[in-house]
N, C-alpha and C positions, 0 to 999 in steps of 0.2 A: 370531633368536638360539634357541639350542637348548642346554641343558646336559644331556650324555649321562651316563650311568650311572656311568663311571669319576670324571667330574669331580665329580658328587655324592658319590662315596664318599671320593675323595682329597683334595679341595679345600673339600666344605661341611660334610660332615656325619663327618669324620674320627674325631671324638671323641664323636658321638651315638650312643646306642643303637642297635643293629642293626635293630630294630623301625622306628624313625623314619625310617632310611635306605630299607628296604625300601619302606614308604609312600610316601617321597618317589619312589622310582622307579616305582613305578605310577601317578603323577599326573605325571610329566613330560609338558609340553607347550611347543611354541613358544612363545616371546615377545617383547617388544620393547624396546626401549630408548626409544621414543617420540621419536626423533629429529624427525621432521617436524613433530609436535604442538608439542613444545618451541621449534622453532623460529619458529611463528607466534603463541607464546604472549608476553604482555607480561613484562617484567622483574619480578622481585620487589622490593616496595618496603619503604622504612624502617618504615612507616606500618603495613605487615601483615605479611612475613616477619620484618622486622628487628625489631619490638615484641615477638615471641615468645623467652622464655628457653630456649637450646638447651643440652641437656646431650649429650655424646656419650658412648657407653661404648665402649670398646675392648676387644674380644675378642682374647686375647692370641694365640691360635693360631688364628687365621680366615687361611686360605689363599686364600678367595676375594678379600679386599680384604687386602693385605698391610699389616701394622702401620705400614709407611712411608709409604703412601698413605693410610692411616687418619690419620695424622699431618699430612700435606699438606691434606686437608680440614678439620681442626680448625685449621690456621694461616690458609687461605685463606676459611674461613667461621666467624668466631670463635663462639666458645659461652662460656657462663659458668661450665661444668665440664665436668671430663673423669673419668670413671670406667674401671675397668679389671676386666675379668672373667679373672682368671687359669685358665688351662686350658678356656677356652672357645672353639670353633669359631665357623664361621660362623652356626651355629644354635645360641645360646645358650638358647635356651627348650627346647632337648633336651638338649645337652650339659651346661649349669649351670643347670637351672631355678631352684634356690633361690636361688642368687647373683643370678641375673638379676631376681627378684621382689624381692629385697631392695634392687636398686638402682632398680629403678622405683618402688618404695613412697618409698625415701629421696628421690628427685626430686619425687614428688608432694608429700611433706609439706615439702621447701625451696622449691620453686617455683610449688606451685599456689596 
């Protein structure tokens, strides 16, 4: 799998500062979805994965994982809470860092 420069610009970093996009472009490397590794792994158990309080943060302007698919994931892998960051792209740590920090602190205070 390889995300090209145009995909990064228009689908993942479209609302992030240009400096972060340019850095990301210099760090582009081929990646993997680890399909073979996942096919060989054990299924998640209720005792392990199921025992963790999960919170999903929806990034309203995420073009990499569309909002409809984000909601599909939430429905199929239930979470304790759903938070939303308005105006955040796929990289909220760059596009909305204060809002992401606020969400993470709130999650830590509620669920840790």
